[in-house]
N, CA and C atoms as a LAMMPS dump frame, in Angstrom:
ITEM: TIMESTEP
0
ITEM: NUMBER OF ATOMS
360
ITEM: BOX BOUNDS ff ff ff
-5.0000000000000000e+02 5.0000000000000000e+02
-5.0000000000000000e+02 5.0000000000000000e+02
-5.0000000000000000e+02 5.0000000000000000e+02
ITEM: ATOMS id mol type element x y z
1 1 1 N -199.169 219.372 379.202
2 1 2 C -198.292 220.121 380.885
3 1 3 C -197.049 219.519 380.726
4 2 1 N -196.093 220.738 381.285
5 2 2 C -195.076 220.884 381.573
6 2 3 C -194.594 220.435 382.347
7 3 1 N -193.142 219.752 382.277
8 3 2 C -192.83 218.927 383.013
9 3 3 C -191.42 219.833 384.198
10 4 1 N -191.429 218.927 384.941
11 4 2 C -190.258 219.682 386.073
12 4 3 C -188.838 219.906 385.579
13 5 1 N -188.325 218.953 385.05
14 5 2 C -187.337 218.31 384.071
15 5 3 C -186.629 218.732 382.908
16 6 1 N -187.867 219.647 382.485
17 6 2 C -188.186 220.148 381.172
18 6 3 C -186.268 221.848 380.85
19 7 1 N -185.104 221.184 380.483
20 7 2 C -184.464 222.605 380.447
21 7 3 C -184.81 223.854 380.264
22 8 1 N -185.946 224.484 379.781
23 8 2 C -186.091 225.816 379.643
24 8 3 C -186.716 226.16 380.884
25 9 1 N -187.159 224.569 381.866
26 9 2 C -187.865 225.451 383.299
27 9 3 C -186.722 225.416 383.612
28 10 1 N -185.792 224.777 383.991
29 10 2 C -184.664 224.574 384.284
30 10 3 C -183.766 225.856 384.641
31 11 1 N -183.654 226.279 383.024
32 11 2 C -182.944 227.435 382.982
33 11 3 C -183.363 228.67 383.418
34 12 1 N -185.015 228.907 383.203
35 12 2 C -185.508 229.88 384.09
36 12 3 C -185.328 229.92 385.455
37 13 1 N -185.243 229.088 386.523
38 13 2 C -185.46 229.157 387.93
39 13 3 C -183.978 229.568 388.293
40 14 1 N -182.615 228.732 387.525
41 14 2 C -181.484 229.426 387.526
42 14 3 C -181.342 230.297 387.442
43 15 1 N -182.016 231.876 386.417
44 15 2 C -181.729 232.805 386.261
45 15 3 C -181.948 234.053 387.32
46 16 1 N -183.692 233.236 387.585
47 16 2 C -184.464 233.484 388.876
48 16 3 C -183.931 233.766 390.09
49 17 1 N -182.927 232.743 390.538
50 17 2 C -182.816 232.476 391.945
51 17 3 C -181.013 233.817 391.58
52 18 1 N -180.486 233.642 390.536
53 18 2 C -179.359 234.511 389.969
54 18 3 C -179.925 236.039 390.632
55 19 1 N -180.94 236.432 390.197
56 19 2 C -181.961 237.699 390.139
57 19 3 C -182.143 237.98 391.227
58 20 1 N -182.708 237.274 392.148
59 20 2 C -183.43 236.901 393.796
60 20 3 C -181.822 237.473 394.167
61 21 1 N -180.761 236.394 393.945
62 21 2 C -179.312 236.86 395.284
63 21 3 C -178.937 238.178 395.012
64 22 1 N -179.015 238.439 393.269
65 22 2 C -178.825 240.233 393.406
66 22 3 C -179.078 240.8 393.907
67 23 1 N -180.278 240.826 394.595
68 23 2 C -180.817 241.559 395.16
69 23 3 C -180.356 241.87 396.765
70 24 1 N -179.263 241.48 396.23
71 24 2 C -178.671 240.885 398.336
72 24 3 C -176.914 241.458 398.338
73 25 1 N -176.338 241.166 396.896
74 25 2 C -175.015 241.053 396.887
75 25 3 C -174.804 240.688 394.895
76 26 1 N -173.822 241.625 394.225
77 26 2 C -173.782 241.297 393.327
78 26 3 C -172.81 239.526 392.735
79 27 1 N -173.326 239.538 392.045
80 27 2 C -173.552 237.91 391.711
81 27 3 C -172.294 238.17 390.761
82 28 1 N -171.06 236.419 390.789
83 28 2 C -170.015 236.995 389.496
84 28 3 C -170.53 236.175 388.215
85 29 1 N -171.324 235.428 388.221
86 29 2 C -171.126 234.609 387.224
87 29 3 C -172.861 234.695 386.943
88 30 1 N -172.982 235.275 385.619
89 30 2 C -174.278 236.052 384.896
90 30 3 C -174.395 234.672 383.707
91 31 1 N -175.65 234.272 383.691
92 31 2 C -175.733 234.115 382.11
93 31 3 C -176.183 235.223 381.242
94 32 1 N -175.794 235.05 379.597
95 32 2 C -176.272 235.91 379.273
96 32 3 C -177.662 236.506 379.095
97 33 1 N -178.877 236.014 379.849
98 33 2 C -180.116 236.38 379.858
99 33 3 C -179.719 237.245 381.107
100 34 1 N -179.29 236.948 382.532
101 34 2 C -179.252 237.85 383.149
102 34 3 C -178.365 238.981 382.848
103 35 1 N -177.558 238.984 382.295
104 35 2 C -176.94 240.384 382.45
105 35 3 C -177.724 241.028 380.966
106 36 1 N -178.46 240.654 380.103
107 36 2 C -179.417 241.627 379.062
108 36 3 C -180.75 241.872 380.218
109 37 1 N -181.079 241.206 381.147
110 37 2 C -181.579 241.926 381.862
111 37 3 C -181.979 243.197 383.029
112 38 1 N -180.093 243.334 383.21
113 38 2 C -179.145 244.066 383.653
114 38 3 C -179.33 245.748 383.108
115 39 1 N -178.949 245.357 382.147
116 39 2 C -178.714 246.135 381.032
117 39 3 C -179.762 247.145 380.74
118 40 1 N -181.023 246.361 380.682
119 40 2 C -182.45 246.894 380.638
120 40 3 C -183.275 246.89 381.495
121 41 1 N -182.745 246.838 383.152
122 41 2 C -182.913 247.287 383.896
123 41 3 C -184.272 248.539 384.362
124 42 1 N -183.669 249.812 383.864
125 42 2 C -184.364 250.606 384.208
126 42 3 C -185.529 250.766 383.838
127 43 1 N -185.832 249.866 381.987
128 43 2 C -187.07 250.299 381.617
129 43 3 C -187.681 248.827 381.962
130 44 1 N -186.949 247.898 382.366
131 44 2 C -188.031 246.621 382.905
132 44 3 C -189.18 246.742 384.152
133 45 1 N -187.864 247.637 385.067
134 45 2 C -188.894 248.179 386.309
135 45 3 C -189.804 249.252 386.397
136 46 1 N -189.828 250.165 385.112
137 46 2 C -190.535 250.997 384.631
138 46 3 C -191.846 250.417 384.657
139 47 1 N -192.072 249.067 383.195
140 47 2 C -192.959 247.962 383.216
141 47 3 C -193.739 248.298 384.607
142 48 1 N -192.93 247.674 385.527
143 48 2 C -193.196 246.951 386.513
144 48 3 C -194.154 247.725 387.093
145 49 1 N -193.258 249.033 387.608
146 49 2 C -194 249.987 388.577
147 49 3 C -195.052 250.519 387.85
148 50 1 N -195.836 250.271 386.432
149 50 2 C -196.5 251.146 385.926
150 50 3 C -198.111 249.629 386.195
151 51 1 N -197.342 248.605 386.493
152 51 2 C -198.741 248.111 386.374
153 51 3 C -198.388 247.811 387.594
154 52 1 N -198.536 248.339 388.6
155 52 2 C -198.674 247.615 390.351
156 52 3 C -198.335 248.993 390.971
157 53 1 N -199.078 249.999 390.304
158 53 2 C -198.737 251.12 390.961
159 53 3 C -198.832 251.212 392.546
160 54 1 N -199.239 250.876 393.207
161 54 2 C -199.703 250.4 394.627
162 54 3 C -198.554 250.117 395.666
163 55 1 N -197.196 248.834 394.247
164 55 2 C -196.319 248.367 394.782
165 55 3 C -194.964 248.991 395.006
166 56 1 N -194.131 250.196 395.509
167 56 2 C -193.585 250.188 394.889
168 56 3 C -191.709 248.993 394.588
169 57 1 N -191.132 249.596 393.815
170 57 2 C -189.676 247.863 393.791
171 57 3 C -189.767 247.846 395.705
172 58 1 N -189.164 248.721 395.927
173 58 2 C -188.423 248.171 397.558
174 58 3 C -189.12 247.818 398.327
175 59 1 N -190.536 247.802 398.047
176 59 2 C -191.498 246.649 399.271
177 59 3 C -192.344 246.04 398.364
178 60 1 N -191.343 245.504 396.86
179 60 2 C -192.215 243.813 396.723
180 60 3 C -191.364 242.765 397.374
181 61 1 N -191.916 241.677 397.687
182 61 2 C -191.183 240.71 397.806
183 61 3 C -190.57 240.604 396.686
184 62 1 N -188.512 240.434 397.112
185 62 2 C -187.374 240.027 395.477
186 62 3 C -187.665 238.995 395.038
187 63 1 N -188.043 237.826 395.827
188 63 2 C -189.231 236.702 394.701
189 63 3 C -189.493 237.484 393.637
190 64 1 N -190.656 237.39 394.482
191 64 2 C -191.4 238.118 393.237
192 64 3 C -191.272 239.382 392.125
193 65 1 N -190.163 240.491 392.531
194 65 2 C -189.168 240.968 391.927
195 65 3 C -188.385 240.192 390.537
196 66 1 N -187.807 239.209 390.866
197 66 2 C -186.54 238.282 390.33
198 66 3 C -187.819 238.002 389.081
199 67 1 N -188.806 237.345 389.524
200 67 2 C -189.45 236.551 388.821
201 67 3 C -189.928 237.576 387.859
202 68 1 N -190.977 239.001 388.33
203 68 2 C -191.028 240.114 387.348
204 68 3 C -189.932 240.694 386.382
205 69 1 N -188.743 240.315 386.898
206 69 2 C -188.213 240.818 385.209
207 69 3 C -188.374 240.128 385.129
208 70 1 N -187.107 239.375 385.015
209 70 2 C -187.045 237.652 384.394
210 70 3 C -188.389 237.48 383.526
211 71 1 N -189.96 237.876 383.813
212 71 2 C -191.01 237.668 383.201
213 71 3 C -190.831 238.941 381.714
214 72 1 N -190.803 239.899 382.848
215 72 2 C -191.082 240.614 381.827
216 72 3 C -190.131 241.008 380.493
217 73 1 N -188.865 240.725 380.703
218 73 2 C -188.027 240.355 380.307
219 73 3 C -188.036 239.721 378.493
220 74 1 N -188.663 238.13 379.176
221 74 2 C -188.675 237.219 378.792
222 74 3 C -189.943 237.44 377.477
223 75 1 N -190.962 238.568 378.068
224 75 2 C -192.324 239.237 377.474
225 75 3 C -191.61 240.108 375.975
226 76 1 N -190.48 240.689 376.696
227 76 2 C -190.333 241.867 375.475
228 76 3 C -189.436 241.548 374.758
229 77 1 N -188.592 240.307 374.866
230 77 2 C -187.03 239.585 373.629
231 77 3 C -187.588 238.192 373.26
232 78 1 N -188.476 237.664 374.004
233 78 2 C -188.091 235.806 373.737
234 78 3 C -189.571 235.413 372.299
235 79 1 N -189.274 234.212 371.777
236 79 2 C -189.918 233.955 371.04
237 79 3 C -191.203 233.243 371.327
238 80 1 N -191.409 233.111 372.537
239 80 2 C -191.993 232.465 373.159
240 80 3 C -193.412 232.779 373.363
241 81 1 N -194.997 232.454 372.844
242 81 2 C -195.78 233.108 373.666
243 81 3 C -195.826 233.228 374.523
244 82 1 N -196.643 235.02 374.462
245 82 2 C -196.628 235.845 376.222
246 82 3 C -197.609 234.556 377.289
247 83 1 N -198.502 234.092 376.758
248 83 2 C -199.476 233.586 377.666
249 83 3 C -198.58 232.049 378.541
250 84 1 N -197.964 231.552 377.578
251 84 2 C -196.529 230.291 377.784
252 84 3 C -195.611 231.147 379.167
253 85 1 N -194.909 232.641 378.856
254 85 2 C -194.079 232.746 379.767
255 85 3 C -194.933 233.254 380.97
256 86 1 N -196.258 234.422 380.683
257 86 2 C -196.928 234.001 382.281
258 86 3 C -197.196 233.334 382.882
259 87 1 N -197.46 232.217 382.264
260 87 2 C -197.754 230.639 382.939
261 87 3 C -196.585 230.291 383.405
262 88 1 N -195.225 230.283 383.265
263 88 2 C -194.224 229.701 383.665
264 88 3 C -194.45 230.657 384.631
265 89 1 N -193.678 231.985 384.544
266 89 2 C -193.784 232.908 386.151
267 89 3 C -194.994 232.524 387.224
268 90 1 N -196.137 232.372 386.747
269 90 2 C -196.805 232.315 388.147
270 90 3 C -197.09 230.649 388.504
271 91 1 N -196.321 229.752 387.764
272 91 2 C -195.643 228.342 388.501
273 91 3 C -194.774 228.575 388.998
274 92 1 N -193.701 229.713 388.705
275 92 2 C -191.926 230.274 389.561
276 92 3 C -192.761 230.524 390.388
277 93 1 N -194.258 231.777 390.451
278 93 2 C -194.169 232.479 391.915
279 93 3 C -195.23 231.38 393.006
280 94 1 N -195.582 230.941 392.392
281 94 2 C -196.181 229.656 393.752
282 94 3 C -195.284 228.834 393.98
283 95 1 N -194.351 227.886 393.062
284 95 2 C -193.769 227.319 394.199
285 95 3 C -192.691 227.824 395.158
286 96 1 N -191.976 229.616 394.623
287 96 2 C -190.894 230.257 395.667
288 96 3 C -191.244 231.446 396.168
289 97 1 N -192.611 231.777 396.079
290 97 2 C -192.97 233.157 396.534
291 97 3 C -194.029 232.773 397.694
292 98 1 N -194.128 234.297 398.622
293 98 2 C -195.348 233.468 399.132
294 98 3 C -196.949 233.338 398.296
295 99 1 N -197.628 232.913 399.609
296 99 2 C -199.098 232.592 399.213
297 99 3 C -199.787 232.866 398.639
298 100 1 N -199.592 234.732 398.032
299 100 2 C -199.818 235.171 397.184
300 100 3 C -199.546 235.996 395.951
301 101 1 N -198.058 235.223 395.838
302 101 2 C -197.198 235.619 395.037
303 101 3 C -197.625 235.244 393.531
304 102 1 N -198.16 234.26 393.25
305 102 2 C -199.009 233.307 392.12
306 102 3 C -199.949 234.67 391.31
307 103 1 N -200.954 234.58 392.464
308 103 2 C -202.202 236.045 391.838
309 103 3 C -201.584 237.224 391.216
310 104 1 N -199.941 237.751 392.071
311 104 2 C -200.064 238.724 392.216
312 104 3 C -199.347 239.005 390.795
313 105 1 N -198.022 238.033 390.755
314 105 2 C -197.38 238.02 389.261
315 105 3 C -198.463 237.636 387.815
316 106 1 N -199.33 236.993 388.39
317 106 2 C -199.978 237.332 386.92
318 106 3 C -201.214 238.363 386.767
319 107 1 N -201.298 239.071 387.74
320 107 2 C -202.188 240.501 388.164
321 107 3 C -201.336 241.224 386.93
322 108 1 N -199.805 241.182 387.332
323 108 2 C -199.26 242.194 387.149
324 108 3 C -199.097 242.154 386.181
325 109 1 N -198.37 240.676 384.677
326 109 2 C -198.134 240.138 383.982
327 109 3 C -199.227 240.6 382.945
328 110 1 N -200.69 240.399 383.664
329 110 2 C -201.939 240.687 382.645
330 110 3 C -202.011 241.66 382.246
331 111 1 N -201.344 243.067 383.023
332 111 2 C -202.182 243.897 382.606
333 111 3 C -200.962 244.466 381.825
334 112 1 N -199.471 244.458 381.64
335 112 2 C -198.493 244.418 380.781
336 112 3 C -199.066 244.123 379.517
337 113 1 N -199.805 241.847 379.764
338 113 2 C -199.933 241.704 377.735
339 113 3 C -201.39 242.414 377.716
340 114 1 N -202.375 243.173 378.75
341 114 2 C -203.467 243.779 378.262
342 114 3 C -203.229 244.922 377.56
343 115 1 N -202.51 245.58 378.466
344 115 2 C -202.435 246.737 378.199
345 115 3 C -200.94 247.221 376.677
346 116 1 N -201.463 246.13 376.065
347 116 2 C -200.332 245.916 374.735
348 116 3 C -199.134 246.458 374.741
349 117 1 N -198.664 246.574 376.476
350 117 2 C -196.488 247.297 376.202
351 117 3 C -195.985 246.379 375.858
352 118 1 N -196.837 245.097 375.882
353 118 2 C -195.348 243.853 375.529
354 118 3 C -195.871 243.406 374.426
355 119 1 N -194.914 243.407 373.108
356 119 2 C -195.001 243.284 372.088
357 119 3 C -195.36 242.035 371.439
358 120 1 N -195.924 241.361 370.66
359 120 2 C -196.021 240.165 370.229
360 120 3 C -195.076 239.997 369.208
């Protein structure tokens, strides 16, 4: 079982919060990962839109969108196993999102993984 004090978990929370804040205003201090997400935002958002066609990005809960952007980037670029990334994203959604955020995030990421859009 992962621990709340795990440095990787804490780093994801920090990056997620910056991505969330960016939804409202420009952020000055960005981690390297957030910079990379911003550089690949069109591709990441396209993948999210394809896996959640009923939900245009502008209608998505901003925290869910931040979590999805972080997770999609990690799925495409990290060496962490996809199921670990998805599990972590679902946990973040349950902790920071709405009542349905966990299942929504799980559905979108599961769809991407199932369609093999994400390279392993």
